[in-house]
C-alpha positions as CSV (number, residue, x, y, z in Angstrom):
1,M,33.5,-0.7,-10.0
2,T,31.5,2.6,-10.0
3,V,28.0,3.2,-11.1
4,N,27.2,6.7,-12.0
5,V,23.7,7.7,-12.1
6,D,21.4,10.5,-11.8
7,I,18.6,9.2,-9.2
8,L,18.9,6.0,-7.3
9,I,15.6,3.9,-6.5
10,H,16.8,1.8,-3.6
11,G,14.1,-1.2,-3.2
12,G,12.3,-3.0,-5.9
13,G,9.1,-3.4,-4.1
14,L,5.7,-1.8,-5.8
15,A,6.3,1.4,-5.0
16,G,10.0,1.4,-6.0
17,L,9.4,-0.4,-9.4
18,A,6.3,2.4,-10.0
19,C,9.1,5.4,-9.5
20,A,11.6,3.7,-12.1
21,A,8.5,3.6,-14.3
22,A,7.3,7.0,-13.7
23,L,10.7,8.7,-14.8
24,R,11.0,6.2,-18.5
25,D,10.6,9.7,-20.3
26,S,12.8,11.6,-18.2
27,P,16.1,12.8,-19.6
28,W,17.4,11.3,-16.0
29,K,19.7,8.4,-15.8
30,V,17.8,5.9,-13.4
31,G,19.3,2.8,-11.2
32,L,17.4,0.6,-8.8
33,I,18.6,-1.8,-6.7
34,E,16.7,-4.5,-5.5
35,P,19.0,-7.5,-3.8
36,Q,16.1,-10.0,-3.9
37,P,13.8,-9.7,-6.8
38,Q,10.6,-11.7,-6.4
39,R,8.7,-13.2,-9.2
40,G,4.8,-14.2,-8.9
41,H,3.2,-17.5,-8.0
42,E,3.4,-19.3,-11.2
43,G,-0.7,-19.4,-11.4
44,Q,-1.0,-20.0,-7.7
45,W,-3.7,-17.4,-6.0
46,D,-1.4,-14.8,-3.6
47,A,-2.4,-14.4,-0.3
48,R,-1.1,-10.9,0.0
49,V,-3.8,-8.5,-2.0
50,Y,-4.3,-4.7,-2.2
51,A,-7.1,-2.2,-3.3
52,Y,-5.8,-0.4,-5.7
53,T,-7.7,3.0,-5.6
54,P,-8.9,4.5,-9.2
55,A,-6.1,6.9,-8.3
56,A,-3.1,4.2,-8.4
57,V,-5.0,2.3,-11.2
58,A,-4.5,5.7,-13.2
59,L,-0.9,5.7,-12.2
60,L,-0.4,2.3,-13.7
61,E,-2.6,2.8,-16.8
62,R,0.0,6.1,-17.6
63,L,3.1,3.7,-16.9
64,D,1.8,1.0,-19.6
65,V,1.4,-2.0,-16.8
66,W,-2.3,-2.3,-15.9
67,P,-3.1,-3.7,-19.2
68,R,-0.4,-6.6,-18.9
69,L,-2.7,-7.4,-16.0
70,D,-4.4,-10.9,-16.7
71,P,-8.5,-9.5,-15.9
72,E,-9.4,-12.9,-14.6
73,R,-7.1,-12.3,-11.8
74,W,-8.4,-8.9,-10.5
75,C,-11.4,-7.5,-9.2
76,A,-13.5,-4.5,-9.4
77,V,-15.2,-3.3,-5.9
78,D,-18.4,-1.7,-6.5
79,R,-19.3,-0.6,-3.2
80,M,-18.2,-1.5,0.5
81,E,-20.0,-2.4,3.8
82,V,-19.0,-1.7,7.2
83,F,-20.4,-3.3,9.9
84,G,-19.7,-2.2,13.7
85,D,-19.8,-4.0,17.3
86,A,-23.5,-3.5,18.0
87,G,-25.6,-2.5,15.4
88,G,-24.0,0.0,13.5
89,M,-23.4,0.0,9.7
90,L,-21.9,1.6,7.3
91,S,-22.1,1.3,3.2
92,F,-20.2,3.3,0.4
93,S,-21.3,2.8,-3.4
94,A,-19.4,3.9,-6.2
95,Y,-22.5,4.9,-8.5
96,E,-23.4,7.4,-5.4
97,A,-20.6,8.5,-5.5
98,G,-20.2,9.2,-9.1
99,L,-17.3,6.8,-10.1
100,S,-17.2,3.4,-12.1
101,R,-16.0,1.4,-9.0
102,L,-14.4,2.1,-5.5
103,A,-11.7,0.4,-5.7
104,V,-10.0,-3.0,-7.7
105,I,-8.5,-6.1,-5.7
106,A,-5.7,-7.8,-7.4
107,E,-2.6,-9.4,-6.2
108,Q,0.7,-8.0,-5.0
109,S,2.6,-10.3,-7.0
110,L,0.4,-9.7,-10.1
111,V,1.0,-6.3,-10.4
112,R,4.9,-6.8,-9.3
113,D,5.6,-9.2,-12.2
114,A,4.0,-6.4,-14.4
115,L,5.8,-4.0,-13.4
116,W,9.6,-5.6,-13.8
117,E,8.2,-6.9,-17.4
118,A,8.0,-2.7,-17.8
119,V,11.0,-1.7,-16.2
120,R,12.9,-4.7,-17.5
121,R,12.9,-2.6,-21.1
122,Q,13.5,0.5,-20.1
123,R,16.7,2.3,-21.8
124,N,17.5,4.8,-19.5
125,L,17.3,2.2,-16.2
126,T,20.3,0.2,-14.9
127,L,18.9,-2.7,-13.0
128,L,21.0,-3.7,-10.0
129,T,19.7,-6.6,-8.8
130,G,21.1,-9.8,-6.3
131,E,22.3,-10.5,-2.6
132,G,25.7,-8.8,-3.7
133,K,23.9,-5.6,-4.0
134,A,22.2,-4.5,-0.8
135,G,23.7,-1.3,0.3
136,Q,26.4,-1.5,2.9
137,A,27.5,2.0,3.3
138,L,26.7,5.5,2.2
139,V,29.1,8.0,1.7
140,S,28.4,11.7,1.3
141,E,30.2,13.9,-1.3
142,E,30.3,16.9,-3.1
143,G,27.0,17.3,-4.9
144,T,26.4,13.0,-4.9
145,L,25.5,10.4,-2.5
146,T,27.6,7.1,-2.9
147,V,25.7,3.6,-2.1
148,V,28.9,1.1,-1.3
149,C,26.9,-2.4,-1.9
150,R,27.8,-5.9,-0.1
151,D,29.8,-7.1,-2.9
152,G,32.4,-3.7,-3.2
153,S,30.7,-2.0,-6.3
154,R,29.9,1.4,-6.0
155,V,26.4,3.4,-7.2
156,R,27.2,7.1,-7.0
157,T,24.0,9.0,-7.9
158,R,22.8,13.0,-7.5
159,L,19.3,11.8,-5.5
160,L,18.9,8.6,-3.4
161,V,15.0,7.3,-3.5
162,G,14.3,5.2,-0.8
163,A,11.7,2.5,-1.5
164,D,12.9,-0.1,0.6
165,G,9.8,-0.7,3.2
166,R,9.9,0.0,7.0
167,Q,12.7,-0.8,8.2
168,S,14.1,1.4,5.4
169,W,18.3,1.0,5.0
170,V,18.2,4.6,3.1
171,R,16.3,6.4,6.1
172,M,18.5,4.9,9.0
173,Q,21.4,5.8,7.2
174,A,20.1,9.2,5.6
175,G,19.5,9.9,9.7
176,L,15.8,10.8,8.9
177,P,13.7,10.1,12.0
178,A,10.8,7.3,12.6
179,R,8.4,6.7,15.2
180,V,7.3,3.1,15.3
181,V,4.0,2.4,17.5
182,P,3.7,-1.1,17.6
183,Y,-0.4,-2.1,18.0
184,H,0.3,-5.5,19.1
185,Q,-1.7,-7.0,16.3
186,Q,-1.2,-9.8,13.7
187,G,-2.8,-9.4,10.4
188,I,-4.2,-12.6,9.0
189,V,-4.3,-12.9,5.3
190,A,-5.3,-15.9,3.3
191,N,-7.7,-16.2,0.3
192,F,-11.0,-18.3,-0.2
193,A,-13.3,-20.0,-2.4
194,V,-16.9,-19.3,-1.3
195,Q,-20.1,-20.8,-1.8
196,R,-22.2,-17.4,-2.7
197,P,-21.6,-14.4,-4.9
198,H,-19.5,-11.7,-3.4
199,R,-21.3,-9.4,-6.4
200,H,-18.5,-7.0,-6.0
201,V,-18.9,-5.7,-2.6
202,A,-16.2,-5.4,0.3
203,R,-17.3,-6.2,4.0
204,Q,-15.7,-5.0,6.7
205,W,-16.5,-5.8,10.9
206,F,-15.5,-4.2,14.1
207,R,-15.3,-7.2,16.3
208,D,-14.5,-8.0,19.8
209,D,-11.1,-10.2,18.5
210,G,-10.5,-7.5,16.0
211,V,-11.3,-6.0,12.3
212,L,-12.3,-8.5,9.7
213,A,-12.3,-7.9,5.7
214,F,-13.5,-9.8,3.2
215,L,-12.1,-8.2,-0.4
216,P,-13.7,-9.7,-3.5
217,L,-11.6,-11.5,-6.0
218,P,-12.1,-13.0,-9.3
219,G,-15.1,-15.8,-9.6
220,E,-16.2,-16.9,-5.8
221,R,-13.0,-16.2,-4.6
222,V,-12.3,-13.7,-1.3
223,S,-9.3,-12.8,0.6
224,I,-9.8,-12.1,4.1
225,V,-7.5,-9.9,6.4
226,W,-7.8,-10.3,9.9
227,S,-6.5,-7.8,12.2
228,A,-6.5,-9.3,15.2
229,P,-4.9,-9.0,18.6
230,Q,-1.6,-10.8,19.3
231,P,-3.5,-13.9,22.2
232,Q,-6.3,-13.9,19.5
233,A,-4.3,-14.3,16.8
234,E,-2.0,-16.6,18.1
235,A,-5.2,-19.1,18.6
236,L,-6.4,-18.3,14.8
237,L,-3.1,-19.3,13.4
238,A,-2.8,-22.5,15.7
239,L,-6.0,-24.0,13.7
240,D,-6.0,-26.4,11.0
241,E,-7.3,-25.0,7.2
242,A,-10.7,-26.4,7.8
243,A,-11.3,-24.8,11.3
244,F,-9.7,-22.1,10.2
245,A,-12.6,-21.7,7.5
246,R,-15.1,-22.2,9.7
247,R,-13.8,-19.3,12.2
248,V,-13.6,-16.9,9.3
249,E,-17.2,-18.4,8.1
250,A,-19.0,-17.7,11.9
251,A,-17.3,-14.4,12.4
252,S,-18.6,-13.1,9.2
253,G,-22.6,-14.5,9.8
254,G,-22.3,-17.3,7.0
255,I,-22.8,-14.3,4.5
256,L,-21.1,-15.9,1.8
257,G,-21.7,-19.2,3.0
258,A,-19.5,-22.0,3.2
259,M,-15.7,-21.2,2.8
260,T,-12.6,-23.6,1.9
261,T,-8.7,-22.1,2.0
262,I,-7.6,-21.6,-0.7
263,T,-4.1,-20.1,0.1
264,P,-2.0,-20.7,3.1
265,R,-2.3,-18.1,6.3
266,Q,0.3,-15.5,6.1
267,A,0.7,-13.1,9.4
268,F,2.6,-10.0,9.8
269,P,3.1,-7.5,13.2
270,L,1.2,-4.4,12.7
271,S,1.9,-1.1,13.4
272,L,1.8,3.1,13.2
273,L,5.0,4.3,11.4
274,R,5.2,8.4,11.4
275,C,8.8,10.0,9.6
276,P,8.2,13.9,10.3
277,Q,10.8,14.4,7.6
278,V,10.7,12.4,4.4
279,V,13.3,14.6,2.4
280,R,17.0,15.8,3.4
281,P,19.6,16.8,0.3
282,R,20.1,14.1,-1.8
283,V,17.3,12.1,-0.3
284,A,13.9,11.4,-0.2
285,L,11.4,8.0,1.0
286,I,9.0,7.0,-1.1
287,G,6.1,4.6,0.4
288,D,6.4,1.9,3.4
289,A,10.2,4.0,3.8
290,A,8.2,7.5,4.7
291,H,4.8,5.6,6.5
292,G,3.4,2.9,7.7
293,I,-1.0,2.8,8.4
294,H,-2.7,0.0,10.5
295,P,-4.5,-2.2,7.1
296,L,-8.1,-1.6,8.7
297,S,-8.1,1.0,5.6
298,G,-6.6,-0.8,3.1
299,H,-5.1,2.3,1.7
300,G,-1.1,1.6,2.5
301,I,0.4,0.6,-1.1
302,N,-2.0,3.7,-2.6
303,L,-0.2,6.0,-0.5
304,G,2.8,5.1,-2.3
305,F,1.9,5.4,-5.6
306,N,0.2,8.6,-4.6
307,D,4.2,9.6,-3.5
308,V,5.4,7.8,-6.9
309,A,2.9,10.5,-8.8
310,V,4.1,13.6,-7.0
311,L,7.4,13.0,-6.8
312,G,7.6,11.7,-10.9
313,E,5.7,15.1,-11.3
314,V,8.3,17.1,-9.7
315,L,11.3,15.4,-11.2
316,R,9.7,15.7,-14.5
317,A,9.2,18.9,-14.5
318,L,13.1,19.8,-14.1
319,P,15.1,21.2,-17.0
320,P,18.0,18.8,-17.8
321,E,20.6,21.0,-16.4
322,A,19.1,21.0,-12.6
323,D,19.8,19.1,-10.2
324,P,17.3,16.3,-8.9
325,G,18.8,15.7,-5.2
326,A,18.6,19.6,-4.4
327,L,16.8,20.6,-1.4
328,P,13.9,22.8,-3.0
329,V,13.8,20.7,-5.4
330,L,13.0,17.6,-3.0
331,S,10.7,19.8,-0.7
332,R,8.2,20.5,-3.3
333,Y,7.6,16.4,-3.0
334,A,7.5,16.6,0.7
335,R,4.8,19.4,1.1
336,R,2.4,18.4,-1.6
337,R,2.8,15.0,0.3
338,A,2.3,16.3,3.9
339,E,-1.5,15.7,3.9
340,E,-2.6,12.6,3.0
341,P,-0.3,10.2,4.6
342,W,-1.2,12.4,7.8
343,L,-4.8,12.3,7.5
344,M,-4.8,8.5,6.6
345,Q,-2.7,7.7,9.7
346,T,-4.4,10.3,11.9
347,A,-7.8,8.4,11.0
348,T,-7.0,4.9,10.2
349,D,-5.3,5.0,14.2
350,A,-8.1,6.4,15.7
351,L,-10.3,3.9,14.3
352,A,-8.5,1.2,15.6
353,R,-7.8,2.4,18.9
354,L,-11.5,3.9,19.1
355,F,-12.8,0.4,18.3
356,A,-10.5,-1.3,21.0
357,L,-11.7,0.0,23.8
358,Q,-14.6,-2.2,25.4
359,P,-16.9,0.2,27.8
360,V,-20.3,-0.1,27.0
361,P,-21.1,3.5,26.4
362,L,-18.3,3.9,23.9
363,R,-19.1,1.0,22.0
364,Q,-22.8,2.1,21.8
365,L,-21.8,5.9,20.8
366,R,-19.2,4.7,18.2
367,N,-22.2,2.8,16.5
368,V,-24.3,5.8,16.7
369,G,-21.9,8.0,14.7
370,M,-22.0,5.1,12.2
371,R,-25.2,4.9,11.5
372,L,-25.0,8.7,11.7
373,V,-22.5,9.3,8.6
374,D,-24.4,6.5,7.0
375,R,-27.5,9.0,6.5
376,L,-25.3,11.8,5.8
377,P,-24.9,10.9,1.3
378,F,-22.2,14.6,0.9
379,V,-20.0,13.2,3.9
380,K,-19.7,9.9,2.8
381,E,-19.0,10.9,-1.1
382,A,-16.2,12.8,0.1
383,L,-14.8,10.5,2.2
384,V,-15.0,8.0,-1.0
385,R,-13.7,10.8,-2.9
386,Y,-10.3,11.5,-0.6
387,A,-9.7,7.6,-0.1
388,A,-10.2,7.2,-4.1
389,F,-8.0,10.4,-5.2
390,G,-6.3,11.8,-2.1
391,D,-8.5,15.2,-2.7
392,F,-11.8,16.0,-1.0
393,F,-13.1,17.5,-5.0
394,V,-11.4,16.1,-7.9
395,Q,-13.6,14.2,-10.4
396,E,-12.8,10.8,-11.6
397,N,-10.5,10.8,-15.1
398,E,-8.9,14.6,-14.4
């Protein structure tokens, strides 16, 4: 059996689902392959949470996804405080930057489920789910690509969008190169109940044993991400739940009082992924298939949503008779998405490596730099706007 579509999205994570939803009003027949569709945690908290920027929230609002989220499960960030390893401190305020909020913290599964509900009712979308739909081979024909699935079925398309993560099958099949640089660190995530209110403040500490971040959740709860070198990560993962909570509490200086875990810990290896080329004729990469960054910026998912916004805009602007997989079309997307991922990758990689260096003069210098930037409000406002919108000059609601 062969299914014919104009645009096929391979991967049903957040970026892939958002891409499908962004094409709901287009003239194109869209397909989405997801071998392992996942659903929520049945009322339990999800340890994987993301900080969604104003630009990401605006995209999800346009897709009628954000209103589907339970407001009791997400939390706005009004302020962020960053602490160096030798007395440096840097703070960012939504109010001072003229924004309603810096970001919104929400569980991955919460947003994913809302996206699934949105695309299930999409009239121009064919959903292809189940293990048998995983891509096995990619066949290039005149003006089309055909994905041969494990169950023998075929999907013919004029444009194949790779939204299948860092180990992207589409990227490998298309011959698009990627450079992966491991950090030899693990990101440890968990959620906690806390004794003191977080007051909608996100916090981050650069420490000898890695980078620890607190992300506010609804009520008196936080989610933590501890990006730790491999030996320290193994030691943290070996602790029992109570000992781990005490370790996190001590690492934060007890700023939120006593802490109690409410989700099991999860851990994942950290690496930098750069793709010098994210398009070729009939293929485009988005999200983690196109770029991977250190989690200290909390910006990975937002790069993917910004990819979706731009690719959707480029494709929706085409007349119905146009070829969505033509290289000149895809090159417009690639050009517009060249700057932000590169800047974010370069900045986060530099910070991760800078704070991994321990010589005393370097430690003092980087903390002096933090204090200097903290005294330059116009610099901080520019940084906040770029993080929020991928642009130094855009205004909220534009």
